[in-house]
N, C-alpha and C positions, 0 to 999 in steps of 0.2 A: 849447552845445546844437546838435544837427544842424540844427534849423530856423533858428537864427540864422545858421549858416554857409551855409545854402541861400538865404537872402533876398538877399544881394548879387548872386548870379548871376541870380536872377529879376529884380531891379530893373535890372540892366545890360541884360538882354534887352528889358525893357519900354521903357527909355529909348532904346535903339538903334532899336527898332521905331517909337517915336513920332517920332524924328528922321527916319527913312526915310519915314514916312508924310507928314511935313511937307514933305519934299523932293519927293515925288510930287505932292502937292497944288500946290506952287509951280510945278513943271515943267508941270503940266497947264494952267496959265494962260498959258504962254509958247508960242505956236505954233512959234517957231523952235527949241524945245528938245526935239524928238521923241526924239533919241538919248539925251539926258540923262534924259528921262522913262522910257525903256525900262530904262536902267541902274538908275535908282532903284527902279523897279517890281521888277526882278530882285532887287535888294538887299533890298527889303521882303519879297519872297517867301522869300528865303533866311533872313532873320531869323525870320520866322514858323516856317519849318521847323526852325530851330535851337531856338526856344522849345519847339516840340512835342517834339523829341528830348530836350531838357533835362528837360521834365516827364515824358516817357514812360520815360526811363531809370530814374527813381526809382519810377515805377509798376511797372515790370518787376522792379526790385529788391524792392519790397514784396511783389509777387505771388510771386516766388521764395522769399522769406522765409516767407510764410504757407504755401506748399506744402511747404517743407522741414520746418517745425514740424509740419504736419499728418501728414507721413509719418515723423516721428521722425528725420529726417536732419539732424543738426546739424553736419555737416562742410562745409557750403556757405560760400563766401567771395563777397563782393559787390563787390570791386574798389574803385577810388578814388572819391573824392567824399564829401562830408559825410554824406549819407544812407546810403550804402553802408558807411561806417566805423561809423556808429551801429548799423546792422544787424549788422555783424561783431561789435561789442561785445556786442550782445544775444544773438547766437548763442553766443559764448564763455561768457557768464554762464549761459545755459540749459544748455549742455553741462556746465559745472561743477556746477550744481545737480542735474542728472540723475545725475551720477556720485556725488555725495554721497548722494542719495536711494537709488541702487542699492546703495551700500555699507551704508547703514542697513538696507535690506530683506534683504540677504545676511546681515548680522549677526543680525537678528531671526530669520531662518529657521534659522541655525546654533544660536541659543539654543533654539528650539523643538525642533530635531532632536536636540540633545544633552541636553535635559531628561530626568532619569531617571524622571520620572513619565509614564506613558502618557497621551497626549492624543488624543482622537478628537472628531469631530463627527458628529451624527446628525440627518438631515433629517426633514421631516414624514412621509416614506414609510418611515422606519426604516433608510435606507441609511447605512452607516458610511464615513467617510473617516479613514484613519489618518494622523495628523499628524507623528509622529516615530518614531525608532528603537525606543524603548521600547514604543510601541503595536504596531509590527510584530512585536516579539518576543512580546508577549502574545497577539495575535490571528493571528499568522502571515500567511497570504495572504488576509486578510479585507477588504482595501480594496475598496469598492464592493458589499459583500454586506449583507444584512439583519442587524441586530443580533440578531434572534431566531435566525437561522441560526448565528451565531457562538457564542451562549451558551445556546441552547435556548429554544424557545417558552415563554413564561411564566416565564422565569428572573428573579430579582430585578433584575439589571442591565437586561434588556430592558424590564421594566415601569417601572423608574426613568427610562429614556431616552424612554419614550413620553409625548408631551405630554398625552395623555388620562388617563394613570394615574400618571405620575411627578410629583414635586414638586421644585422648585429647592432648592439648598442642599447640605449635607453629610450623607452617610448611610454607615453601616457595612454593607457587603453581602458576601455569599458567593455565588460563582458559578463555573461551570465553563467552560473553553475547551478547545481542542485541546491546550493546553500544560499542562492539569491543573486542579486545584481552587485557587481564590484567595479570599482575604479582603482587602478593601481599603476604604479610605475614599474614597468617590466624591463628587466635587463637581460639581454640574450647574448651568449657567447658560444663559440664552437669549442668542443673539447675532443682531442684526438685520443682514441682508445685503440689498443691492439686489435680488438675484434672489429670495431667500426666506429666512425665518428658519431657523436651525439651533440645535441644542443642543450646547454645548461641554461635554465630559465629561472631567474629570481623575480618573484612577484611581491612587490612591496605595496600592500593595500593602503591607499590614502583616502578612501571614501569617507571614513570617520572624520579625518581632518578637514576635508573639503566640506562635508556636511556641517561641521561645527562652524567653519568660517562663513558658510553661506547663511546658516541660521542667524549667526551674530550680525551679519550685514543686513539681512532682512529685518531683524529686530531693530537695528539702528535706524533703518529707513522708515519703518512704521512709527518709531518713537518721534522722529523729526516731523513726519507728515501729520501725525495726530496732534502733536504740539502746535504746529502752525495752524491747522484747521481749527483746533479748540480756541486758540488766541483770536482767530478771525471771526469765528461764529458766535462766540460768547457776547461781544457787544452788539452784533447784528440781532441776535435773539432778544437781548434786553431792549434795544431800541424799538424793535417790532412790537414787543409787548407794551412798551410805554406808549407808542403811537396808537395802538389799538385801544388802550385805556383812555387816552385823551379824546379820541374820536367818539368813544362811547359816551362821553360827557356832553356832547352837543345835544341841545334840547330838541331842536326840530331839524333833524338831519334830512337832507333830500336824497334822491336815488344815487347821485354821484358819491355822496359821503358814505352811504351804506355800502355801495360797491367797493369803495376804497377801503372801508373797514374790513369787509370780507377778505379782500386781497391781503391786507396786512395780517389778519388772523391766520390765513393760509401760510404766509411767509413765516410767521412766528412758530406755527405748528411744525412746519417742515424744518425750520432751523433747530427747534428743540429735538425733533426726531433725529436729525443729523448729529446733533451733539450726543444724544444717547447712543447712536450707532458707533460714533468714533470712540466714545468712552468704553463701549463693550469690547472694542478691538485693541484698546491700549494694553490690555493684559497680554497680548501676544508679544509686546515689546519688552516684557519682563521675563527674562529667562528663569525657568523654575530652579529653586534651590533643592538639592537632593539631600534627603535625610535617610541614609541607608541603614538597614537592619536586616537580620536574617529572619526568614519566615518560611513556613511550609508551603510549597508550591500548590499541592493538591487542595488544601483548605482555602487558600487564596483564590484559586481558579473557581472553586465552587461558589464563593461569594460574588465573583464577577458574573458568573452565569445567572445567579439568583437576582442580582440587580438588573441585568439585561432583560430577564423575563418579566420583571415588574414594570419596566419602562413601556410606554405606549408603543414604541417602535419595535419592541422585541416580543410582544405577546403572541404574535402569529408565526413566529419563526421557531423551527425545531433546532435545538442546540445539542451537539454531542461534545463530550469532554474527554480528553485523554492526556495523562501526565506520565512521562517516562524519564528516568526509571522511578520505581516506587521509592518513596522517601526523599525525593528531590527537594532541595531547599533553594531559595533565591536570596541574593544579597543585593537589595535594591530599596527604593522608596516605594512601599506598597501602595500608598494613596495615589501618587502620581502615575505609577504603572497601571493601577486599576483604571484611572481616568483615560489613559492612552488606549488600553485594550477595549474599554467600553466604546471609545470613539471608532475603533476598527470594527467592532461588532455592529455598531449603529450604521456605519458606512455600508456594510454588507446588506443589512436589512433595508436601507433606503435605496439600494441599487436593485432591489426586487428579488432578493434571495429568500427562499422559504426554508432552507436548511443550511446551517452553519456548523462548522467544526472548530472548536478551540483546542489546540494541541500545544503542549509544552514538552520540549525535548531537551534533556540535559546531557552534555558530554563532560569530559574532564575539565575543560576550560571555558565552555560557552553554554548559554541557554538560549534556545530559539522558541519564541512564542508565535504560533502560526494561526491565523484566522482564515479558514477556507470556506468559500461559499459556492452555491450552485447558481449564481446569478448570471447575467449576460457577459461577464468578463470585463476586461479593461481594453478600451480602444487604444490603438497605437498612438494616436495624436493626443491622448490624455495622459499616457503613462509617464512621460517626461515631466509633466507639470503638476501631477496630482498631489504632491506634498508641499507645493508652494502655498504661502498664506494667501487667502482670499480667492484661490482658484477653486471653482466647482463646476461640475457638469450637470448638476441637479437643479431643477427650477427653483426649489426652495432651500437650496444649500447655502451655507455661509462661507465655506472655504476655510474654516478654522480647525475642524476636528482632526483631519489627517495631518495638518501642519503642526498642531499641538502634540500629536502622537510622535511626530518626527522630533520635535523639540525635546520631549521626554527621553526618547531613545538616545539622542546626541548628548544630552546632559548626563546620561549614565555611561557615556563612552561607547555606546553601541550604534546600531544603524537600523534602518527600516527600508524594506524594498517590496516591490510588487511583482508577482509572478503569475503566469497562467496556470490554472488548475488543470489536472488531467481531464480531458473530455470537455468540461464546461465550467465556467466560473473563474474565480480569481483566488489568489493566496496573498495575503499581506503578512510579511515575515518581519518580526521585531526581534533583533538579536542582541544579547547582552553578554558581557564577560562574567564568569562565575564570581571572580573576586576583583 
């Protein structure tokens, strides 16, 4: 121990001082020893000074050590001596422990940053702090803003994060952000901090999983219905055509026979039309197979716009194109994606828009394809059903275009959503992962 090694030096000083003091006392009693008395007094004074320096050096080392620790400077060295060596060892240990603690903190921060679930904190004032990359992707530049600003005042997520209205635990919520519409399992817990308590919110998006399950269920339903309809209508069509043919062979038909033949012809025609209608919709029951490859986003987008302008529904629509950043590439099935985006552009044109913007934005992990129009916008009673198969709000619509676009997005592991455009119109947003 440093104190054990410090003790011999202290004892040596005390013994030397005691001997010197004894010599001074002895010389004081000898009138003829004035010179010896002065020498012994000087020696005594020197020993006292040495003792003070001995003690003071350790006090200074201790003071330097305390100041260094207080300022976080663990690079100090304290020179020779038992106390100085002990302080050096303490400094090295503190430095090693700080390094280990720093590595642990960096590792934990990296874990939080790379966690695929968006993590945020919301304080008592409703101010949001985005804790990781997934949260920044969900809320964009929302760090330091009010939760009500990011998701809309009175939104389910804003109410859930409010200590006055929300409850702790897990909840399935739907909410909108600038990135689109989301469905997520939201887990909320309170965290006590020295400054003030906050709510820790984990947002696990499950919209893609729900979309995939919903699309698969719809496809299964369509497959069963079309199969049953085809099985029933095929013999009806055949029998109607046969009956019409047999009635046509009657040599002298009367009015009743002619009326019956016309009725049978109508039945046969409608049955054949229904068969064709069902056959055209059977393709919805076949989920698209994705053949991914990398391709240049700008060149691909230009080909989409060119095809749209050549189509009858796109000739009177002004189209603007924007691709960011420059040199962006996509990893997807270019043909299926082209068909999906053409359907989005066609929907905008058929809704009455005369100006459409096709915009492709790429980030580190996602690509968003946005079709914005200046049409009448999306009615609230239509928004929830517009991507369902066979649903349409247009007199001549088939209800297949948007549902197929949704199928393509889901098959790529992405999602599609509908938003209101600033001022007027609508935005259809198709979002894909980069890889």
